[in-house]
C-alpha positions in Angstrom: -23.6 -31.3 -17.5 -21.2 -32.5 -20.2 -22.0 -36.2 -19.6 -25.7 -35.4 -19.7 -25.2 -33.7 -23.1 -23.4 -36.7 -24.7 -26.0 -39.1 -23.2 -28.9 -37.1 -24.7 -27.1 -36.8 -28.0 -26.4 -40.5 -28.2 -30.0 -41.4 -27.2 -31.4 -39.0 -29.8 -29.2 -40.4 -32.5 -30.2 -44.0 -31.6 -33.9 -43.1 -31.6 -33.6 -41.5 -35.0 -31.7 -44.5 -36.5 -34.2 -47.0 -35.0 -37.2 -45.2 -36.4 -35.9 -44.2 -39.8 -34.4 -46.3 -42.5 -30.9 -45.5 -43.6 -31.2 -43.0 -46.4 -29.7 -39.7 -47.5 -31.2 -37.9 -44.5 -29.7 -40.4 -42.0 -26.2 -39.7 -43.3 -26.7 -35.9 -42.7 -28.0 -36.6 -39.2 -25.0 -38.7 -38.3 -22.6 -36.1 -39.8 -24.3 -33.3 -37.9 -24.3 -35.3 -34.7 -20.6 -36.0 -35.1 -20.0 -32.3 -35.8 -22.0 -31.2 -32.8 -20.2 -33.7 -30.5 -16.8 -32.5 -31.9 -17.7 -28.8 -31.3 -18.9 -29.6 -27.8 -15.7 -31.4 -27.0 -13.5 -28.5 -28.2 -15.5 -25.8 -26.4 -16.1 -26.2 -22.6 -12.5 -26.8 -21.6 -11.0 -23.9 -23.7 -13.8 -21.3 -23.6 -13.7 -19.1 -20.5 -17.0 -17.7 -19.2 -18.0 -14.4 -20.7 -15.1 -14.4 -23.1 -15.5 -13.7 -26.8 -14.1 -17.1 -27.7 -16.7 -18.8 -25.5 -19.6 -16.9 -27.1 -18.4 -17.7 -30.6 -18.1 -21.4 -29.7 -21.7 -21.3 -28.2 -23.1 -19.7 -31.3 -21.5 -22.4 -33.5 -22.9 -25.2 -31.2 -26.4 -23.7 -31.1 -26.4 -23.2 -34.9 -25.5 -26.9 -35.6 -28.1 -28.0 -33.0 -30.8 -25.9 -34.7 -30.1 -27.4 -38.1 -30.0 -30.9 -36.5 -33.4 -30.3 -34.8 -35.0 -29.1 -38.1 -33.8 -32.3 -39.8 -34.4 -34.6 -36.8 -36.7 -33.4 -34.0 -35.5 -36.2 -31.7 -32.5 -34.1 -30.8 -34.6 -31.4 -29.1 -33.8 -32.5 -25.6 -30.1 -31.8 -26.1 -31.2 -28.2 -25.5 -31.1 -28.6 -21.7 -27.3 -28.6 -21.3 -27.1 -25.9 -24.0 -29.5 -23.8 -21.9 -27.2 -23.9 -18.8 -24.2 -23.2 -20.9 -25.8 -20.1 -22.4 -26.7 -18.8 -19.0 -23.2 -19.3 -17.9 -21.5 -17.7 -20.9 -23.8 -14.9 -22.0 -24.9 -11.6 -20.4 -28.4 -11.8 -18.8 -30.4 -10.3 -21.7 -28.6 -12.4 -24.4 -29.0 -15.5 -22.2 -32.8 -14.9 -22.0 -33.1 -14.6 -25.7 -31.1 -17.8 -26.2 -33.4 -19.6 -23.6 -36.5 -18.4 -25.5 -35.1 -19.6 -28.8 -34.1 -23.0 -27.5 -37.5 -23.4 -25.8 -39.4 -22.5 -29.0 -37.5 -25.1 -31.1 -38.0 -27.7 -28.4 -41.8 -27.0 -28.4 -42.0 -27.2 -32.2 -39.9 -30.4 -32.3 -41.9 -32.1 -29.6 -45.1 -31.3 -31.4 -43.8 -32.9 -34.5 -43.0 -36.0 -32.5 -46.4 -36.2 -30.9 -48.6 -38.9 -32.4 -52.0 -37.3 -31.7 -51.6 -33.8 -33.1 -51.2 -30.8 -30.8 -50.5 -31.8 -27.3 -51.3 -29.0 -24.7 -48.8 -30.6 -22.2 -46.0 -30.3 -24.7 -46.9 -26.7 -25.3 -46.7 -25.8 -21.6 -44.1 -28.1 -20.1 -41.0 -27.0 -22.0 -41.5 -23.2 -21.3 -42.3 -24.0 -17.6 -39.2 -26.2 -17.3 -37.0 -23.6 -19.0 -38.4 -20.9 -16.7 -37.7 -23.0 -13.6 -34.2 -23.9 -14.8 -33.4 -20.3 -15.5 -34.7 -19.1 -12.2 -32.7 -21.7 -10.3 -29.5 -20.9 -12.2 -30.0 -17.1 -11.7 -30.6 -17.5 -8.0 -27.6 -19.8 -7.6 -25.5 -17.3 -9.6 -26.6 -14.4 -7.3 -25.9 -16.5 -4.2 -22.4 -17.3 -5.6 -21.8 -13.6 -6.3 -22.8 -12.7 -2.8 -20.6 -15.4 -1.4 -17.7 -14.1 -3.4 -18.3 -10.6 -2.2 -18.4 -11.8 1.4 -15.2 -13.7 0.9 -13.6 -10.6 -0.6 -14.8 -8.5 2.4 -13.5 -11.1 4.8 -10.1 -11.2 3.1 -10.0 -7.4 3.1 -10.9 -7.3 6.7 -8.2 -9.8 7.6 -5.6 -7.8 5.7 -6.8 -4.6 7.6 -6.7 -6.5 10.9 -3.2 -7.8 10.2 -2.1 -4.3 9.3 -3.6 -2.9 12.5 -2.0 -5.6 14.6 1.4 -4.8 12.9 1.0 -1.2 13.8 -0.1 -1.9 17.4 2.8 -4.4 17.7 5.2 -1.7 16.4 3.9 0.9 18.9 4.1 -1.6 21.7 7.7 -2.5 20.7 8.6 1.1 20.6 7.2 1.7 24.0 9.1 -1.4 25.4 12.3 -0.2 23.8 11.9 3.3 25.2 11.3 1.9 28.7 14.3 -0.4 28.5 16.6 2.3 27.2 15.4 4.7 29.9 15.8 2.2 32.7 19.2 0.9 31.6 21.4 2.9 29.3 20.0 6.4 30.1 20.2 5.8 33.9 23.8 4.5 33.5 24.9 7.3 31.3 23.4 9.8 33.8 25.3 8.2 36.6 28.5 8.2 34.7 28.2 11.9 33.9 27.6 12.8 37.5 30.6 10.7 38.6 32.9 12.1 35.9 31.8 15.7 36.8 32.6 15.0 40.5 36.0 13.6 39.5 36.7 16.7 37.4 35.9 18.9 40.4 38.1 17.0 42.8 40.9 16.0 40.4 43.4 18.5 41.8 42.2 18.8 45.4 41.6 15.1 46.1 43.1 12.9 43.4 42.3 9.7 45.3 38.5 10.6 45.4 38.7 11.5 41.7 40.1 8.1 40.9 37.4 6.4 42.9 34.8 8.3 40.9 36.4 7.4 37.6 36.6 3.7 38.8 32.9 3.7 39.7 32.0 5.3 36.4 34.0 2.6 34.6 32.2 -0.1 36.6 28.8 1.4 35.7 29.9 1.5 32.0 30.8 -2.2 32.2 27.4 -3.0 33.7 25.7 -0.9 31.1 27.5 -2.7 28.3 26.3 -6.0 29.7 22.7 -4.7 29.9 23.0 -3.4 26.3 24.1 -6.8 25.0 21.3 -8.6 26.9 18.8 -5.9 25.8 19.8 -6.4 22.1 19.2 -10.2 22.5 16.0 -9.6 24.5 17.3 -11.4 27.5 16.7 -10.9 31.2 18.4 -8.0 33.0 22.0 -8.6 33.8 21.4 -8.6 37.6 18.5 -11.0 37.2 20.5 -13.4 35.0 23.5 -13.3 37.3 21.2 -14.3 40.2 19.7 -17.2 38.4 16.3 -15.5 38.1 16.1 -14.8 41.9 14.6 -11.3 42.1 15.6 -10.9 45.8 19.3 -11.5 45.0 19.1 -9.2 42.0 17.7 -6.4 44.1 20.3 -7.0 46.8 23.0 -6.7 44.2 21.4 -3.5 42.9 21.2 -2.0 46.3 24.9 -2.7 46.9 25.9 -1.2 43.6 23.8 2.0 44.1 25.1 2.6 47.6 28.0 5.1 47.9 29.5 7.4 50.4 26.6 9.9 50.3 23.8 7.4 50.0 23.2 4.2 51.9 20.8 1.7 50.3 19.3 -1.2 52.3 17.4 -4.2 51.0 14.9 -6.3 52.8 12.8 -9.2 51.7 9.6 -10.4 53.4 7.3 -13.4 52.8 8.0 -16.6 51.0 6.9 -18.0 47.7 8.2 -19.7 44.6 10.1 -18.1 41.8 8.3 -15.2 40.1 7.4 -15.2 36.4 10.2 -13.7 34.3 8.1 -10.8 33.1 7.1 -9.8 36.7 10.7 -10.2 38.0 12.1 -8.1 35.1 9.5 -5.4 35.5 10.1 -5.0 39.3 13.9 -4.9 38.8 13.6 -2.2 36.2 11.3 -0.2 38.4 13.8 -0.5 41.3 16.6 0.6 39.0 14.7 3.7 37.8 13.5 4.6 41.3 17.0 4.4 42.8 18.5 6.3 40.0 16.1 9.2 40.7 16.9 9.0 44.4 20.6 9.3 43.6 20.2 12.1 41.2 17.4 14.2 42.6 16.3 13.4 46.1 19.3 14.6 48.1 18.7 11.6 50.4 21.2 9.9 52.7 19.3 6.6 53.1 17.1 4.6 50.8 15.3 1.3 51.5 14.2 -1.3 49.0 11.6 -3.8 50.3 10.3 -6.9 48.4 7.2 -8.4 49.9 5.3 -11.6 48.9 1.7 -11.5 50.0 0.1 -14.6 48.8 -1.1 -13.9 45.3 0.8 -10.7 44.8 4.2 -9.2 45.1 4.9 -5.7 46.3 8.1 -3.6 45.8 8.6 -0.5 47.9 11.4 2.1 47.4 11.6 4.7 50.1 14.0 7.5 50.7 14.5 10.3 53.3 15.1 13.0 50.7 13.6 16.4 50.2 10.3 14.9 48.9 7.8 16.7 46.6 4.1 17.2 46.1 2.8 14.3 44.0 -0.4 16.3 43.1 1.6 19.1 41.5 1.9 18.9 37.7 5.1 19.6 35.8 5.9 23.3 35.5 8.3 25.0 33.2 10.2 21.9 32.4 11.4 21.2 36.0 10.8 17.8 37.5 7.7 17.2 39.5 8.0 18.9 42.9 11.1 20.7 42.0 14.6 19.3 41.4 15.2 16.0 43.1 11.8 15.2 44.4 12.4 11.5 45.0 11.9 8.2 43.2 9.4 9.8 40.9 11.3 13.0 40.4 12.0 13.8 36.9 9.3 11.5 35.8 7.2 14.1 34.1 9.6 17.0 33.7 12.9 17.3 31.9 13.5 13.6 31.7 9.8 13.0 31.3 9.7 9.2 31.1 10.5 7.7 34.5 7.1 7.5 36.3 5.1 6.9 33.1 7.4 4.0 32.2 7.0 2.5 35.6 3.2 2.9 35.4 3.2 1.3 32.0 5.2 -1.7 33.2 2.9 -2.3 36.2 -0.3 -1.8 34.2 0.8 -4.3 31.6 1.0 -6.9 34.3 -2.3 -5.9 35.9 -0.8 -4.2 38.9 -0.9 -0.7 40.5 1.8 1.9 41.2 1.4 4.5 44.0 3.7 7.4 45.0 3.5 9.0 48.5 5.5 12.1 49.2 5.5 15.5 50.8 8.0 18.3 50.7 10.7 17.6 53.3 9.3 14.2 54.2 10.9 11.9 51.7 9.1 9.7 49.1 7.8 6.1 49.0 7.1 4.4 45.7 5.1 1.2 45.8 4.5 -1.2 43.0 2.0 -4.1 43.5 1.7 -6.8 40.9 -0.6 -9.9 41.1 1.1 -13.3 40.8 -0.9 -16.3 39.4 -1.1 -19.0 42.0 0.5 -22.3 41.1 -1.9 -25.2 41.0 
C-alpha cells in the first residue's frame, strides 16, 4: 500500500509537470507533493491503528492532499491508499465519512481532467470503486476479527484443558501414592505393631520368643525402609528389584518372608512366558503383599497359597487361605471389616482400614484386568487377579 501511494504520487507529479509550464503554481505543487510524501513517511510506522496520534496524522495527510487536488487534479488517484488507511485507523462511521469525502474530490478532479465535458463514466466509476473497496475491507476486517476470536477461544480452551489435565494428573498421583503407602509402609507398620505387641506379652514368660518377634519386626522395618527409598525414587518394589524383575522369584521371596510359626505360605508358578511388563509385575506384587498382609492380620488362617499362572495372553495371580472366610456380598457395617474381623485377603478392605480391596481393584482396572474374591464364612477365601499381557511380535 505504501509503495502504491508513492508510485501514484510520483506519476501524478510527473503528469502535472509535463502538461504545465514551470510557473508559480508548479512550485506550490512540488512543495505540497514533498510535504505530502514527508508526512506519509513519518506516519505509517509510528501511528498505531485507532490511536489518537494516528488520527491526527491521517487528518494532516488528507488535508494536504485536498489542497493538492484543488491546485492539481492529477493527484486525485492518490486517494486510493488514503481510503484504506482511513478504514484502518478510523471508527466505522468516521471512516465512511472520509471515504465519501475522498470519493467526492476524486469525481470532481476527474471531471476537470476530462476533455469532453461531463463524463458519466467518471461520475459512476469512482463511487462504485470506493464502495467495492470499502466492502472488501470491511469483510476482511470482520473475518480477521472472527479469526482472532477463534484463536482466543482456542487458547482459552487449551489453557482450560491443560488445567484439567493437571488436576486429573494430581488426583491420579494421589491415588497412586495412597495405594503405594497402603501396600508397603502401612502393611509393614501393622506387622511390626503386631509383632511388638506379641513380644511384650511374652517378654517375661518366654524371652526367646519375644526376641524372635523383635528380630522379625526389625527385619520388616529394614525391608520397609528399602521400600520407602524406592518409593520416593519411583522405582520398582524392593523384592522385584532384588529378583532382577522376575515376578515369580519376587513372589517366592514374599511368601518366605510372610511365613511364620502360625502361618505357612506356599508359592507355585505355572505356565511359561517371557518377562512381564514392569507395570504388570509391580501391580501383581503389590496385590500379593496386600492380600497376604490381610491373611496374616485378619483371616486366622494356618495356610496360604500364592499361585502365579501364565495363560497365553494373560497372567493370573491367586491368593488363597484356609481362614475363617467371610460373606463377600455383605457391605461394611459399623466400621468392622467386611465379613467381620479377619475375613481373609480382602478383609479390612472396606471397613476400618478401608483401602485394601479398592486399591487392588484400581491397580487391576488400570491395566485392563479383573479382580474377583470368592469366600464364605468358615471356608476360607480366594482372591484372583487376572491381567492381560500384550503378546510380543
